[in-house]
Each structure stands twice: as C-alpha cells, then as structure tokens.
C-alpha positions, 0 to 999 in steps of 0.5 A: 847269638849276635844278630848278623849270625841269627840272621844268616843261619835263618838266611841258610835254613830258608827262614824269612820270618827270622830274618825279617825279625831282625829288622827294625822297624825303622831299617833299611835295606839296599842292594845294586838289583832292589835298589833302596826298601824300607823294612816292610819291603825287606821283609817282602823280599826276602820271603819272596826269594826263599819261597819261590826259589827251590835250590838257594844256598848260602853261605857266609863269615861274619868279618866283624861285629859290635853293638853299632853293626858289623859285615859280614861276606857271603855267597848265595848259589841259586839257578836265576828262574828266568833264564835258568842259568846258574848264579854264585854272587859274592855279596859284602853286606854292612849292617849297622844295628838300632835296639840289637836290631838291622837299621840299616844293611846294603849290600854290595856284589859286582852287578856285571858279574852277577848279571853275566852269570845270570843273563849269559850274552845280554848281562856280558855286553851289557851288565855295565850300563844302567839302562839294563840296570834299571830296567831288572830293577823296575822288573824285581820292583814288579816282583815284589809289590806283587808278592807284597799283594799277595800277602 
C-alpha cells in the first residue's frame, strides 16, 4: 500500500496513530491555519482533531505518487466546533518522502473560503485579512499546545 493511501485510509477511519506513523521523525507539515509544524506537533494535531471532532468525514484521491513524494486531493466535511457551522474544505496535499515516510507535507486551501464557512460573516468580511488568519493561527496553536501538554 502506498504511503499516501495508508495515510488517508487511516484518516478516513479516524486512526490518528497510523497517520502519525506515516511521518518521518524529521518531518514537517504546513497549512493555512496551523502554519509550520514539526513531526511531533503534526502527530499531536491529527490526534487532537480526530479525538475532538465527532462528525468528521474525509474523502480523497491520489493524483500522483512515486518513491519521492506525491499529491492528493482531499475533502473534509465537519462541524466547526467554535461556531457550530458546517464546513466542506477542499484541500491539495503535496508530500515528499524519505525512507518511505512523509518528510514534508504541505496542505493548501482557500483560507477565505474556509473562514466564510467556519466563521460566517466575520470570515466573509475578514477571511482575506492577515489579522484574522494570525488570530486563528494563534488560537489553533494554543489548542495544540494544551493537547500536547495533556498527552
């Protein structure tokens, strides 16, 4: 089974332990909400998101993969807990591998589109703004630090 398939199959099953096992010890992750994370932080992020979210559904398709890396398109459907609003986030994942594990994982998506869904009017009006992005990143990282301290 390919690394990307193993990762997203585990994601769809809410199996954060298997997802974490797909990362190289020196791995890095980035996305528009959390920013840059180390392998330890991204493993904790997946654990936090999958154990706190109750209705997350993930679909994906592998666009390209070889021994060096690959690309997947994935969709997340869930309720954003802070507002109770439904979100459908469409994400492109670019991964590079080392020793068959993820050494670099970059998720990209429209932050403005996501924030409109997750936050409603504030996201619609300010979702393009670095101020809102930085505020949400600070909040997301604070939650991640708390989750890491608990485990």
